[in-house]
N, C-alpha and C positions, 0 to 999 in steps of 0.2 A: 690606487685611484692617484692621479698626477697631482700636486699643490693647486695649479691653478683652479682645478675642479671642486676640490675641499674648502676652498676661503668663500665667503659669502659674497654674494654679488650685490654690487653698491652701484647704484644709477647716479647721473649726473643730475643736481638739483641746479637752477639758473636763479640765483639769488635777486636778479635785476627783473624778473619776469612779473607783468602787472597784472593781478586776477581783477576782472570787470565783474560788476554785479551785470546781469542780463534783464534787460526788460523790453518787453515786445508790444508793437503798437495795440494789439488786442486787450492788453492789460492798461493801457494809456486811456481807454475808451470809459472807465470809471469815474475820471474826472469830469466836472462842469464844462460846458462849451465858454471859451472865452478867458479859461484861468491859467496861470501861470504856474507849470509843473516844475519845481526844484528839487534838487537832491534831498532838501529836510521833507520834503512832502511825500517822496519815494520812500525815505526811511519811515515817517510816521505811517505809513500805510502796508509797510512790512514788505514791499517789493526788493529793498535795499538794505544793507548791513552798514554800520558807521564805518567810518575810514576807509571804504573801499569806493574807487571811482565806478560809474556807471555808464553803460554802453545801451543804446536803443539800437533794436534790431527791428526787421520789416516782415517780422511774422505776424498775419493777422491783417486786417484794416483799422483803420479809423475814423470813425464817423463825424467827428465834429471838429471844428478849430479849435486848437489849444496852442500856448507857447511854451517849448519845452527848452530847460536852460540843463543841459548834462554834460559829462565829460567828454564823449564819444557818440557818434552816431553814425548809423551805415548809410550810406549814398541810398538805397532803396526806403529807407524809414523816412528821410528826408524828402525825396520827391514825394512820398505818400502824404507826408504831413503838410507838405507847402501846395500838395494839390487842393485840397479841401480849405486853404485859407488861413492855415497855422504858420507859426514862426519857429526857426531853431536858431538857437544859440548855443554856441560851445565854448564851455567854460573850462580854463585853464588849471 
């Protein structure tokens, strides 16, 4: 067996990759209408972990207007939130 086949294979690990906590629009429906949804609220409910940036994706539908303050948001989710009268603030 050649040496390159006997040695263990090790992959590349990008140490600069950012892992986001994914939150969907259907999960945001549990908050009251007109409320400000922040990272602390999402951590308190259990949708995200501490020290992890949060990204909102457009899976599902949003039923009422809320203000969302997160690190990242998809374009589709932003359009759906603003269509029902909500507001989106991206926090750096």
